[in-house]
N, C-alpha and C positions, 0 to 999 in steps of 0.2 A: 599435436595434442590439443584437444578441445577444452577450453577453459570453461568451467561451470560456475555461474554466478547465482548466489542465493539472494532473492529479493523479498524481504519480509515487509508486508504491507497491511495497512488498515484503511478501509475505504473512507473513513471519516476525516482523513487528513488531506487538506488541499495541496500541501507540498508533495504528498505521495501521488496525488492525481497528476501533477506536473511531471514528477520523476518517472512514473509509470509510462507516460507518453514519451518522454524524452530519452529514456534508456533504450527504447526499442531500435532506433536507428544505429545506436552503438553496437547492439547485439548483432544486427544484420551486417554491419560493416566489418566487424571483427570475426564473425563466425563463431562467437562464443555461444554457450548454451545458458539459458536463464531458467531458473526454477522459481516459480511464484510460490511464496510461503505466507499464507494468511496467518495473522496473529492479532491479538487484542492489545492495541496500544494503551488503553486504559490500564490494563494489567501491568504493562511496563512502567507507566507513570507511577502507579501505586507502589511498585517495588523499588524503583531506583531514581525516579525523576518527579517527585511531588511538587517541585517548584513551578511546574507548568500550571498547576491550579491557581497558585498565587498570582502568576502573571495574568491569567484570564480575568481575575477580579479587578484589574485596573486597565481597561481597554484604552484609556487615554495616555498610557505610558508611551513616551516618545519611541522607544525601541519597538513596542508592539505596533504602533501606528506606521512606523517606517517599514517594518517587516510585511505588513499587509499591503502597502503600496508596492513594494518590490515584488511580492507574489503576483499582483495584478500585471506588473510589467513582464514577468516571466511568462504568464499565461498569454499575453499579447504576442510575445516573441515566438512562442510555440504554436500560436494559432489555435489555442484552446478557449472556446467560449466558457467563461467562468462567471456565472451569476451567483456570486457568493459574497457575504453570507446570506443564508435564507432563514426563514422562521424556524427551521428545524436544527439550526446550528447552536451549540455543538450537539451532534446526533449521537445517541447510544448505538453502538455498532455491533453489539454482540450477536443479534439475529443475522445481520448481513455477513459477519465474518464466519459464523457457523455455516451459512450457505456456501461460502467460499471453501471452507474446509471440506464440505460434503463433495465438492468437485475437485479437490486437490489431486487425486490420483489421475485425473484426466486433465492435464495441463492446458490442452487446447480449449476445452470447455470452460475451465477456470478463467483463462485469459478472456474468452468471449464474454462471460458473465461479468467479470470485473470491469471490462471496458464499458459495457452497457450500464452498470451500476454507477460508475464514476460519472458518466454522462447524465444519468438520471438525477443524481444529487447535485452536481456542480453546474449543469446547464439548465436542467428542467426544474430544479428545486423540489424534487420529490423526497419523501420521508423514508429513508432506508431503515428506520426502526419499526416500520409497519410491515408485518409479514405479508399482508395482501399486496403491498407495493413490490416487495421482493418477488412474489409469485408472478405479478404482472410483468416485471422486467424480464424474468426468465421466459415467460410465455412469448414475449415479443421477439425473442431471439431463437425461437423454435425449441425451447426446452419445456419440460413438464414442470411448470412452476409450483403447482400444488404438491407434487411429489418432492420437489427440492425443499420446500418449506417444511414438509413433514420430516424430512431427514435432519433438519436442524434440531429436532427434539431427541434424536438418538444419542444414547450415552457415548457411543464410539466417536461421534462427531464432536460432541462437547469436549471429550477427552483430547481429541486431536487439536482443537483450538488451544486448550490449556497447555498441551505439550509443546506446541509451536511457540507459544508465548514464553514459556519457561526456557526453551532452547535458545531463543533469541536473547533473553536476559543473560543466560549463562555465557553467551558469546560476546557480550558487551553492549547490547542494544540499549538505547535510552529513549527511542522515539521511532517514528515512522516517516519515511521508509529507512530501514537499515539494510545495507547492501554489503554482502561479503564476497570478496574476490580472493582466490588463491594468490599468495605472494611469497616468493621464495619457497621455503619449506613450511610456511604457515599460511596465514591469511590476513587480509586487511579489511577493516570495516569502514564503510563510508556512509554518511548520513545526509539525507535530503536531496533536493534537486540540484543545488549549486555545486555539489561535489562530483557530479557525473563526469566532468573532464578527468578527474582523478581515477574514477572507475575505468574509463577508457584507457588511460595510461597503464593502470595496473594489469588490465587484461593483456595489453600488448607486451608489457615487460614479461609476463608469465609465458606468453607464447614464444618469445624470443629465447627463453631458457632451454627450449627443446630443439 
């Protein structure tokens, strides 16, 4: 049986950038299937995790400072160039995530665009809130950037982003990335980059049930 993993993500999250990179060897090693699910993490915070905003108001908080240092260590361990934060942080990601939703039915294209967008934001410090930047990123990987940006204004795409966000909240998400793995007769949710070993374990346990 092929285990299907749902990976809810928002491009604005540095921890999601790390997890997006680091989960892929796990998927390749286990033979699991991953479904990339764009959502709006700000919508999640507003609904169930508003404490995030209070934490951002005090960047000198020891926990915040330590978390930032650990994130840099994870990036170095994964070999991910991360020039972060930039002048665009925290970025409003609604345009970028609508672009991802416009590509969701073509998972290969979505993965390709998300990879380029993560690199653009975290390595090259480009502004993902600028539709012109999103179009340029898409053009650089052989897509029609102008057409993609135009699709972000379609009601169906806006509705898709809202639906994905509400779906993630209903499943228990409180941030990005939220990763869901079948477990027994139900599912388990895992959050962030550092819980990926648990994702790996859950996939293998589920595979061993069959």
